[in-house]
Structures are given as C-alpha cells and as structure tokens.
C-alpha positions as a Python dict, from the first residue, in 0.01 Angstrom:
ca = {
    (1, 'M'): (0, 0, 0),
    (2, 'Q'): (-353, 67, 117),
    (3, 'V'): (-626, -198, 115),
    (4, 'S'): (-995, -149, 190),
    (5, 'I'): (-1305, -366, 151),
    (6, 'E'): (-1522, -194, -108),
    (7, 'A'): (-1804, -447, -145),
    (8, 'S'): (-1934, -757, 31),
    (9, 'E'): (-2208, -974, -115),
    (10, 'G'): (-2263, -1340, -37),
    (11, 'L'): (-1924, -1511, -58),
    (12, 'N'): (-1775, -1235, -274),
    (13, 'R'): (-1552, -961, -142),
    (14, 'Q'): (-1408, -673, -344),
    (15, 'L'): (-1090, -509, -223),
    (16, 'K'): (-963, -172, -334),
    (17, 'V'): (-585, -175, -359),
    (18, 'T'): (-387, 149, -378),
    (19, 'I'): (-16, 141, -456),
    (20, 'P'): (159, 476, -380),
    (21, 'S'): (324, 660, -665),
    (22, 'E'): (659, 632, -484),
    (23, 'D'): (643, 252, -511),
    (24, 'Y'): (526, 285, -869),
    (25, 'K'): (831, 500, -956),
    (26, 'K'): (1071, 256, -789),
    (27, 'A'): (918, -39, -975),
    (28, 'R'): (940, 144, -1307),
    (29, 'Q'): (1301, 242, -1247),
    (30, 'K'): (1384, -120, -1172),
    (31, 'E'): (1231, -231, -1503),
    (32, 'F'): (1409, 53, -1682),
    (33, 'V'): (1747, -66, -1546),
    (34, 'M'): (1670, -429, -1638),
    (35, 'I'): (1591, -330, -1996),
    (36, 'S'): (1897, -107, -2032),
    (37, 'R'): (2125, -388, -1910),
    (38, 'N'): (1973, -671, -2109),
    (39, 'R'): (1905, -511, -2445),
    (40, 'K'): (2167, -440, -2711),
    (41, 'F'): (2180, -90, -2855),
    (42, 'P'): (2403, -51, -3167),
    (43, 'G'): (2678, 205, -3108),
    (44, 'F'): (2645, 211, -2730),
    (45, 'R'): (2818, 21, -2453),
    (46, 'S'): (2601, -158, -2200),
    (47, 'G'): (2491, 83, -1927),
    (48, 'H'): (2573, 393, -2135),
    (49, 'V'): (2261, 418, -2348),
    (50, 'P'): (2083, 756, -2325),
    (51, 'A'): (1755, 736, -2134),
    (52, 'N'): (1557, 896, -2416),
    (53, 'I'): (1661, 617, -2656),
    (54, 'I'): (1559, 348, -2408),
    (55, 'E'): (1225, 524, -2358),
    (56, 'R'): (1176, 560, -2732),
    (57, 'D'): (1242, 194, -2811),
    (58, 'Y'): (1114, 21, -2498),
    (59, 'G'): (889, 265, -2315),
    (60, 'A'): (574, 66, -2384),
    (61, 'E'): (736, -259, -2272),
    (62, 'I'): (869, -97, -1954),
    (63, 'A'): (521, 36, -1874),
    (64, 'E'): (361, -303, -1933),
    (65, 'R'): (620, -493, -1728),
    (66, 'T'): (595, -240, -1445),
    (67, 'L'): (217, -265, -1424),
    (68, 'S'): (225, -646, -1436),
    (69, 'S'): (495, -662, -1168),
    (70, 'L'): (318, -421, -933),
    (71, 'I'): (-12, -606, -953),
    (72, 'N'): (129, -958, -935),
    (73, 'K'): (348, -878, -636),
    (74, 'S'): (71, -698, -448),
    (75, 'V'): (-222, -941, -484),
    (76, 'Y'): (-127, -1183, -206),
    (77, 'P'): (-5, -911, 37),
    (78, 'A'): (-331, -724, -27),
    (79, 'M'): (-534, -1031, 68),
    (80, 'V'): (-330, -1069, 387),
    (81, 'Q'): (-357, -698, 468),
    (82, 'S'): (-736, -711, 428),
    (83, 'K'): (-744, -927, 745),
    (84, 'I'): (-1029, -1136, 603),
    (85, 'A'): (-979, -1460, 794),
    (86, 'N'): (-1174, -1706, 581),
    (87, 'I'): (-1049, -1631, 228),
    (88, 'E'): (-1086, -1929, -8),
    (89, 'G'): (-725, -1969, -113),
    (90, 'D'): (-808, -2207, -400),
    (91, 'S'): (-1028, -1949, -571),
    (92, 'I'): (-827, -1743, -819),
    (93, 'P'): (-862, -1370, -739),
    (94, 'V'): (-975, -1142, -1022),
    (95, 'V'): (-808, -806, -1087),
    (96, 'G'): (-1021, -529, -1238),
    (97, 'N'): (-1100, -158, -1254),
    (98, 'I'): (-735, -60, -1300),
    (99, 'T'): (-670, 315, -1272),
    (100, 'N'): (-324, 369, -1416),
    (101, 'N'): (-216, 726, -1491),
    (102, 'G'): (154, 663, -1479),
    (103, 'P'): (411, 664, -1197),
    (104, 'D'): (338, 1023, -1094),
    (105, 'Q'): (5, 907, -950),
    (106, 'D'): (-108, 617, -733),
    (107, 'L'): (-195, 291, -905),
    (108, 'V'): (-541, 174, -805),
    (109, 'Y'): (-721, -151, -884),
    (110, 'T'): (-989, -378, -741),
    (111, 'L'): (-940, -737, -637),
    (112, 'D'): (-1240, -971, -634),
    (113, 'I'): (-1192, -1263, -397),
    (114, 'E'): (-1414, -1533, -248),
    (115, 'V'): (-1449, -1648, 110),
    (116, 'K'): (-1534, -1986, 251),
    (117, 'P'): (-1896, -2042, 354),
    (118, 'E'): (-1991, -2071, 719),
    (119, 'V'): (-2102, -2419, 817),
    (120, 'N'): (-2363, -2437, 1094),
    (121, 'L'): (-2282, -2738, 1314),
    (122, 'E'): (-2497, -2637, 1610),
    (123, 'K'): (-2727, -2938, 1580),
    (124, 'D'): (-2666, -3194, 1854),
    (125, 'L'): (-2518, -3512, 1704),
    (126, 'A'): (-2711, -3718, 1959),
    (127, 'T'): (-3034, -3625, 1777),
    (128, 'V'): (-2907, -3745, 1437),
    (129, 'D'): (-3013, -4093, 1326),
    (130, 'V'): (-2749, -4288, 1139),
    (131, 'E'): (-2706, -4647, 1024),
    (132, 'K'): (-2380, -4829, 1086),
    (133, 'V'): (-2299, -5143, 889),
    (134, 'E'): (-2152, -5450, 1050),
    (135, 'G'): (-2043, -5720, 806),
    (136, 'E'): (-2045, -6095, 836),
    (137, 'I'): (-1928, -6384, 621),
    (138, 'G'): (-2172, -6673, 608),
    (139, 'D'): (-2134, -7014, 448),
    (140, 'A'): (-2329, -6891, 144),
    (141, 'D'): (-2083, -6601, 99),
    (142, 'L'): (-1789, -6842, 107),
    (143, 'E'): (-1954, -7073, -146),
    (144, 'Q'): (-2030, -6779, -374),
    (145, 'M'): (-1667, -6663, -359),
    (146, 'I'): (-1537, -7010, -445),
    (147, 'T'): (-1789, -7033, -727),
    (148, 'N'): (-1666, -6697, -857),
    (149, 'L'): (-1308, -6827, -853),
    (150, 'R'): (-1417, -7138, -1043),
    (151, 'R'): (-1595, -6918, -1298),
    (152, 'Q'): (-1275, -6723, -1354),
    (153, 'S'): (-1104, -7050, -1448),
    (154, 'G'): (-1402, -7192, -1635),
    (155, 'K'): (-1425, -7280, -2001),
    (156, 'W'): (-1686, -7116, -2223),
    (157, 'V'): (-1879, -7365, -2433),
    (158, 'E'): (-2130, -7256, -2696),
    (159, 'N'): (-2476, -7409, -2663),
    (160, 'A'): (-2711, -7341, -2955),
    (161, 'D'): (-3014, -7475, -2764),
    (162, 'K'): (-2958, -7293, -2436),
    (163, 'V'): (-3188, -7014, -2320),
    (164, 'A'): (-2973, -6719, -2212),
    (165, 'A'): (-2952, -6678, -1835),
    (166, 'K'): (-2756, -6474, -1583),
    (167, 'D'): (-2379, -6544, -1595),
    (168, 'D'): (-2396, -6678, -1952),
    (169, 'R'): (-2178, -6520, -2218),
    (170, 'V'): (-2360, -6402, -2528),
    (171, 'E'): (-2276, -6233, -2856),
    (172, 'L'): (-2527, -5969, -2959),
    (173, 'T'): (-2579, -5769, -3277),
    (174, 'Y'): (-2778, -5452, -3224),
    (175, 'E'): (-2855, -5101, -3345),
    (176, 'G'): (-3001, -4828, -3128),
    (177, 'F'): (-3270, -4578, -3227),
    (178, 'I'): (-3404, -4267, -3056),
    (179, 'D'): (-3734, -4135, -3194),
    (180, 'G'): (-3686, -4366, -3489),
    (181, 'N'): (-3340, -4233, -3575),
    (182, 'A'): (-3017, -4428, -3540),
    (183, 'F'): (-2758, -4256, -3321),
    (184, 'E'): (-2380, -4255, -3327),
    (185, 'G'): (-2216, -4525, -3118),
    (186, 'G'): (-2535, -4727, -3084),
    (187, 'K'): (-2445, -5007, -3324),
    (188, 'A'): (-2241, -5327, -3276),
    (189, 'S'): (-2202, -5667, -3439),
    (190, 'G'): (-2135, -5982, -3238),
    (191, 'Y'): (-2076, -5779, -2921),
    (192, 'P'): (-1956, -6009, -2639),
    (193, 'L'): (-2132, -5969, -2308),
    (194, 'I'): (-2162, -6163, -1982),
    (195, 'L'): (-2517, -6129, -1858),
    (196, 'G'): (-2537, -5979, -1512),
    (197, 'A'): (-2197, -5812, -1528),
    (198, 'G'): (-2364, -5470, -1546),
    (199, 'R'): (-2160, -5338, -1840),
    (200, 'M'): (-2464, -5201, -2019),
    (201, 'I'): (-2713, -4937, -1905),
    (202, 'P'): (-2982, -5055, -1655),
    (203, 'G'): (-3238, -5291, -1804),
    (204, 'F'): (-3041, -5377, -2119),
    (205, 'E'): (-2897, -5712, -2011),
    (206, 'D'): (-3220, -5820, -1837),
    (207, 'Q'): (-3406, -5815, -2170),
    (208, 'I'): (-3158, -6058, -2327),
    (209, 'I'): (-3229, -6323, -2064),
    (210, 'G'): (-3482, -6581, -2185),
    (211, 'H'): (-3383, -6566, -2553),
    (212, 'K'): (-3197, -6825, -2762),
    (213, 'A'): (-2940, -6792, -3038),
    (214, 'G'): (-3110, -6668, -3356),
    (215, 'D'): (-3384, -6475, -3173),
    (216, 'E'): (-3453, -6121, -3291),
    (217, 'F'): (-3612, -5879, -3045),
    (218, 'D'): (-3625, -5518, -2924),
    (219, 'I'): (-3452, -5393, -2612),
    (220, 'N'): (-3628, -5087, -2469),
    (221, 'V'): (-3425, -4876, -2226),
    (222, 'T'): (-3380, -4519, -2104),
    (223, 'F'): (-3035, -4369, -2071),
    (224, 'P'): (-2961, -4245, -1717),
    (225, 'E'): (-2987, -3870, -1655),
    (226, 'D'): (-2617, -3862, -1564),
    (227, 'Y'): (-2506, -4067, -1866),
    (228, 'G'): (-2162, -3968, -1997),
    (229, 'N'): (-2290, -3864, -2342),
    (230, 'K'): (-2512, -3563, -2274),
    (231, 'D'): (-2682, -3603, -2614),
    (232, 'L'): (-2823, -3938, -2495),
    (233, 'A'): (-2875, -3866, -2124),
    (234, 'G'): (-3233, -3920, -2012),
    (235, 'K'): (-3359, -4031, -2354),
    (236, 'A'): (-3559, -4346, -2431),
    (237, 'A'): (-3405, -4578, -2689),
    (238, 'V'): (-3493, -4895, -2877),
    (239, 'F'): (-3219, -5141, -2969),
    (240, 'K'): (-3308, -5369, -3259),
    (241, 'S'): (-3121, -5683, -3154),
    (242, 'K'): (-3030, -6034, -3265),
    (243, 'L'): (-2879, -6291, -3029),
    (244, 'E'): (-2594, -6457, -3220),
    (245, 'K'): (-2449, -6698, -2963),
    (246, 'V'): (-2508, -6825, -2611),
    (247, 'S'): (-2223, -6987, -2419),
    (248, 'E'): (-2222, -7137, -2071),
    (249, 'N'): (-1931, -7159, -1833),
    (250, 'Q'): (-1812, -7511, -1754),
    (251, 'L'): (-1663, -7486, -1406),
    (252, 'P'): (-1349, -7678, -1307),
    (253, 'E'): (-1350, -7927, -1020),
    (254, 'L'): (-1232, -7807, -680),
    (255, 'D'): (-930, -8033, -698),
    (256, 'E'): (-557, -8008, -628),
    (257, 'K'): (-483, -7852, -966),
    (258, 'F'): (-742, -7582, -914),
    (259, 'I'): (-628, -7510, -559),
    (260, 'S'): (-261, -7481, -659),
    (261, 'F'): (-354, -7218, -919),
    (262, 'Y'): (-491, -6983, -650),
    (263, 'S'): (-276, -7076, -351),
    (264, 'D'): (91, -7143, -285),
    (265, 'T'): (29, -7293, 58),
    (266, 'A'): (-308, -7468, 67),
    (267, 'K'): (-300, -7839, -21),
    (268, 'T'): (-647, -7957, 71),
    (269, 'E'): (-995, -7822, 10),
    (270, 'E'): (-1031, -7748, 380),
    (271, 'E'): (-710, -7545, 387),
    (272, 'F'): (-813, -7363, 69),
    (273, 'R'): (-1152, -7269, 213),
    (274, 'A'): (-983, -7137, 529),
    (275, 'E'): (-746, -6926, 320),
    (276, 'V'): (-1027, -6789, 107),
    (277, 'R'): (-1227, -6698, 418),
    (278, 'K'): (-926, -6517, 565),
    (279, 'N'): (-889, -6312, 247),
    (280, 'M'): (-1262, -6237, 253),
    (281, 'E'): (-1238, -6116, 613),
    (282, 'R'): (-969, -5871, 515),
    (283, 'E'): (-1175, -5751, 218),
    (284, 'L'): (-1482, -5732, 443),
    (285, 'S'): (-1303, -5482, 669),
    (286, 'K'): (-1236, -5257, 370),
    (287, 'L'): (-1594, -5291, 245),
    (288, 'V'): (-1741, -5211, 587),
    (289, 'N'): (-1510, -4913, 631),
    (290, 'G'): (-1599, -4784, 286),
    (291, 'A'): (-1972, -4825, 339),
    (292, 'N'): (-1967, -4656, 680),
    (293, 'V'): (-1751, -4365, 563),
    (294, 'K'): (-1987, -4311, 269),
    (295, 'T'): (-2289, -4320, 503),
    (296, 'V'): (-2137, -4065, 741),
    (297, 'I'): (-2035, -3829, 461),
    (298, 'E'): (-2384, -3845, 311),
    (299, 'K'): (-2535, -3785, 654),
    (300, 'L'): (-2307, -3487, 719),
    (301, 'V'): (-2405, -3334, 385),
    (302, 'S'): (-2778, -3394, 436),
    (303, 'E'): (-2776, -3260, 793),
    (304, 'F'): (-2537, -2967, 761),
    (305, 'G'): (-2530, -2883, 388),
    (306, 'G'): (-2753, -2653, 190),
    (307, 'F'): (-2521, -2352, 192),
    (308, 'E'): (-2378, -2174, -112),
    (309, 'V'): (-2026, -2251, -229),
    (310, 'P'): (-1793, -2002, -405),
    (311, 'S'): (-1920, -1964, -762),
    (312, 'R'): (-1587, -1882, -927),
    (313, 'L'): (-1422, -2175, -752),
    (314, 'V'): (-1699, -2398, -889),
    (315, 'S'): (-1630, -2267, -1240),
    (316, 'Q'): (-1259, -2337, -1199),
    (317, 'H'): (-1325, -2697, -1093),
    (318, 'V'): (-1576, -2750, -1374),
    (319, 'S'): (-1322, -2622, -1628),
    (320, 'N'): (-1052, -2850, -1485),
    (321, 'A'): (-1288, -3148, -1490),
    (322, 'K'): (-1371, -3090, -1857),
    (323, 'K'): (-1002, -3070, -1943),
    (324, 'E'): (-943, -3399, -1762),
    (325, 'Y'): (-1224, -3569, -1958),
    (326, 'E'): (-1077, -3440, -2284),
    (327, 'K'): (-727, -3546, -2181),
    (328, 'R'): (-851, -3900, -2118),
    (329, 'N'): (-1062, -3900, -2439),
    (330, 'R'): (-1378, -3964, -2238),
    (331, 'S'): (-1727, -3844, -2328),
    (332, 'L'): (-1821, -3526, -2146),
    (333, 'P'): (-2123, -3550, -1912),
    (334, 'A'): (-2378, -3271, -1923),
    (335, 'D'): (-2251, -2942, -1776),
    (336, 'E'): (-2516, -2962, -1505),
    (337, 'V'): (-2392, -3307, -1398),
    (338, 'I'): (-2030, -3189, -1371),
    (339, 'E'): (-2133, -2874, -1184),
    (340, 'N'): (-2351, -3065, -936),
    (341, 'N'): (-2067, -3308, -866),
    (342, 'V'): (-1826, -3020, -809),
    (343, 'K'): (-2067, -2841, -574),
    (344, 'R'): (-2126, -3157, -376),
    (345, 'G'): (-1753, -3220, -349),
    (346, 'L'): (-1688, -2867, -223),
    (347, 'T'): (-1981, -2884, 18),
    (348, 'T'): (-1844, -3209, 159),
    (349, 'R'): (-1497, -3059, 199),
    (350, 'Y'): (-1623, -2752, 385),
    (351, 'I'): (-1840, -2960, 619),
    (352, 'I'): (-1564, -3207, 702),
    (353, 'D'): (-1314, -2926, 763),
    (354, 'A'): (-1561, -2753, 996),
    (355, 'F'): (-1655, -3082, 1166),
    (356, 'V'): (-1293, -3176, 1230),
    (357, 'S'): (-1217, -2829, 1361),
    (358, 'K'): (-1517, -2811, 1594),
    (359, 'Y'): (-1459, -3148, 1756),
    (360, 'G'): (-1080, -3135, 1754),
    (361, 'I'): (-1035, -3457, 1556),
    (362, 'K'): (-668, -3510, 1475),
    (363, 'L'): (-501, -3774, 1264),
    (364, 'D'): (-404, -4076, 1473),
    (365, 'Q'): (-68, -4201, 1343),
    (366, 'K'): (-112, -4539, 1513),
    (367, 'A'): (-448, -4580, 1340),
    (368, 'V'): (-279, -4504, 1007),
    (369, 'E'): (-19, -4775, 1069),
    (370, 'S'): (-292, -5023, 1164),
    (371, 'Y'): (-475, -4938, 844),
    (372, 'I'): (-158, -4991, 641),
    (373, 'D'): (-99, -5322, 823),
    (374, 'M'): (-446, -5438, 718),
    (375, 'I'): (-380, -5355, 353),
    (376, 'A'): (-28, -5500, 362),
    (377, 'S'): (-150, -5832, 500),
    (378, 'A'): (-295, -5911, 156),
    (379, 'Y'): (59, -5939, 18),
    (380, 'D'): (302, -6227, 63),
    (381, 'S'): (580, -5980, 142),
    (382, 'S'): (368, -5769, 377),
    (383, 'E'): (660, -5615, 564),
    (384, 'E'): (826, -5503, 241),
    (385, 'Y'): (498, -5355, 119),
    (386, 'K'): (444, -5169, 446),
    (387, 'K'): (800, -5035, 434),
    (388, 'A'): (748, -4916, 77),
    (389, 'V'): (429, -4731, 179),
    (390, 'M'): (592, -4569, 481),
    (391, 'N'): (878, -4444, 263),
    (392, 'N'): (655, -4307, -14),
    (393, 'K'): (497, -3974, 78),
    (394, 'Q'): (221, -3998, -183),
    (395, 'M'): (119, -4353, -92),
    (396, 'Y'): (136, -4279, 280),
    (397, 'S'): (-77, -3967, 231),
    (398, 'Q'): (-345, -4169, 51),
    (399, 'F'): (-362, -4428, 329),
    (400, 'A'): (-355, -4157, 595),
    (401, 'D'): (-651, -3988, 427),
    (402, 'L'): (-850, -4314, 421),
    (403, 'S'): (-762, -4381, 784),
    (404, 'F'): (-865, -4028, 884),
    (405, 'Q'): (-1200, -4072, 710),
    (406, 'K'): (-1254, -4381, 925),
    (407, 'Q'): (-1166, -4179, 1235),
    (408, 'I'): (-1428, -3920, 1144),
    (409, 'A'): (-1688, -4190, 1082),
    (410, 'D'): (-1608, -4363, 1413),
    (411, 'F'): (-1641, -4031, 1598),
    (412, 'F'): (-1977, -3965, 1433),
    (413, 'F'): (-2106, -4311, 1521),
    (414, 'E'): (-1990, -4268, 1880),
    (415, 'H'): (-2194, -3950, 1928),
    (416, 'A'): (-2497, -3999, 1699),
    (417, 'K'): (-2816, -4199, 1747),
    (418, 'L'): (-2690, -4532, 1617),
    (419, 'N'): (-2879, -4805, 1434),
    (420, 'V'): (-2663, -5110, 1357),
    (421, 'I'): (-2741, -5297, 1034),
    (422, 'K'): (-2601, -5644, 963),
    (423, 'K'): (-2501, -5712, 603),
    (424, 'S'): (-2345, -6013, 438),
    (425, 'F'): (-2021, -6007, 245),
    (426, 'T'): (-2212, -6063, -81),
    (427, 'E'): (-2449, -5773, -9),
    (428, 'L'): (-2160, -5539, 62),
    (429, 'V'): (-1977, -5639, -254),
    (430, 'G'): (-2290, -5574, -461),
    (431, 'Q'): (-2344, -5241, -287),
    (432, 'N'): (-1987, -5141, -363),
    (433, 'L'): (-2037, -5213, -735),
    (434, 'V'): (-2338, -4982, -765),
}
C-alpha cells in the first residue's frame, strides 16, 4: 500500500491511498471463497460449484464486499503510514474519490482526515493575573444554613393578606405573549412557585414580589439568548398574570425533635451547630475547588485559546448532542448555542492536554485518595464508601479526573500572578447555582 499527502489546508489533510492490484486480487479471491462455501447452490455439493455460476449469481456482491473490505482494513494503516503525528483520532475520516477499475488495476482512493490544532503556550505564566478563591464560614453563614434546614421542615400556611416576598410560596396563573401572540408552553393555571428559587427566567419572580392574592398584573421579561427553546430565545415577552395564593413558611423550633430529624448523634443545640459547621466545611472545600478549577480553565481559554478546532469533529459532536437532547425529550437549543458549546469544550480539551504535556503534570494517586477521603467523610460508613469507589473503575475515574483538575489549578496558581479573594460560604453557594 502506498500513502501520500495530497493536500494540506488548515486542520485538514487529504491522503491518497493506493492498494496494489495484487492485494486487490487476493482480497477478491478471499471473498469468492467465502461466498462459495456459505451459499447453497441447488444440484452442487459445497466447494464444487463452477466459478462461472458463482460469478453469475454473486459477482456484484463479491465486488461490493471486496471493495468495502479493502477500504475498511486500509484506513487506519494508511493514517499510521502517513506519519502525521497529530491526527485527531476522534474525527471520523472521510473516504472519497474512489478509482476502482477491478482487481487487474490498483485501487485508489482519498482519505480526508483532521489534525489537532497547535496550542501556543509560550506566554510566561508569571505574567498572567488570576484570582484564587479562599472560602470561610462565618456566623451568618451558619445561621443561614440552619435557617435553610428549618425551612425544609417548615409548614406552608396560606395568608390572604400577605404581600408576596422572597421565600414565600405562591400560586400563579399566567399566559405569555410575544408581539401580542400567545405562544406554546407559555400558559399555566395555579402554578406553584417559591419566590427566589430561580426556577423561572431572570426577572420573572422579582415582578411577583410586592403583590397580594387576587392582584392581576403584567410580567415583562426577555428570554435569554441561550434559552433551550430556540423559537423563544432572545425574545421579549409579556405574561398576563394573576396571583392566586400567597403562603408563608412557618419554621419549626430548634428543639430536640428538630435536631433528631437531621442528626443521629447531636443531642443539644450546641452539638448540632458544631455538626452542621463540620458538614459545611466539607462542602466548602468542594465549592472552593470547583470555583478555582472553573477560574483556571476560563483563564487558560482566554489566554491561550482563539485557535480553530477541527470542523468535522465539531459537526460530529453537535450531531451527538442533538441526539442526546432528543433521547432525553429536552428542547433543543439553537444550533449556534450547541456549536459554540462544542467548540469551547474542544478548545478547553486541547489547551489542557497541551498544558499538562508542556509542564509534565502527572496524576498524583495520593491526591486522588485524599480527594476520595474528603467525599467519603460525608457518609456514615465512610470506609465502605471509599472501598466501593476504589473498586469501581468508573467511579474512581470520575474522582481521579476531578482531583487532576485540582492539580492543574494548583500548578497554575503556583506559577501565575496570584490575587487571593476571600468569599463566604453563602457567596460560594450562590455562585455555584448561577
């Protein structure tokens, strides 16, 4: 087999693949034998069918199977033989321009492949400004957490005279209009909603606050540009609304009954507060790690991105994403939104791969175990949980990936121009919900 690079443009490479007629003849003979052995011919014993009869009845099939076999078995070897070092293995190669004049001549075809982009990491990390979050749990954070727990156990009581406020539960009847026309999915009757929970699009819940049961009013909002339903994305809408009910949450006392519901060990309020704080500290570590990893990834993309990514690979990922949305019966975002997300994901992957390679960052197994220990400590049977993770390849791989992301972030912080930002537990939780 002969392989040559016929064209090179951007991230695209076109190979010319030539399969000698000798190999073609051998492949065809192999298919001929397979057919003669596995097909029944009336009046003939297996292996004794005249060649002309086999050709007459199955010549077209033999030709098709031979061509398919030759191409399929030569694609990967051709890519290897091309000696192109940075081929994007996830991009499906495209076969074209097939010259097939039968086994007496060479079979020739082209193979379009894509290569990985080059990532320029020459910029000195010491010149890159980056913010690193350090978290803290104050008394106000602890009180807010305990209040949240009390709300979870609270009792909703309707109050016809109450003005709706944040954290109240309301029931709302509404119908949405765009340019004066009602749109599908924009209508509900007695829809339950806790104000401030962020279930609706930005600005919707805020315009309910201040109204009482029986009030009729308009809610004016604009759907986000990346809204799931592309027919509504970016459009201004008016929701004709009526507030049906307003209920407030009556919180339980912080007594022994309440404490026993959330804790198997704490007996007093002091012990309960200490236990809650300990759980918050563990959660704070995860929040801080998540925030810092996100910051570093965004910084890597902003500093070292801007390059093209393989176009066919993007199309593949977009197609797969659409299938996943359909499989889950979810509304499809606009094509542009999906494509931008795919491109950003690929850009991030290429940069991280290049970054890890340049600086020789390798997965620290001890760091992975420490990370698993932190997660496992949230469970009563922490040792059993850790053992289960260590014995499950998929779970271990997920934790190893998260731990490695932290390693990358820590390396970046160590070498960049660092600016430490203090944030409270409550701030970090809110940031994580956005």
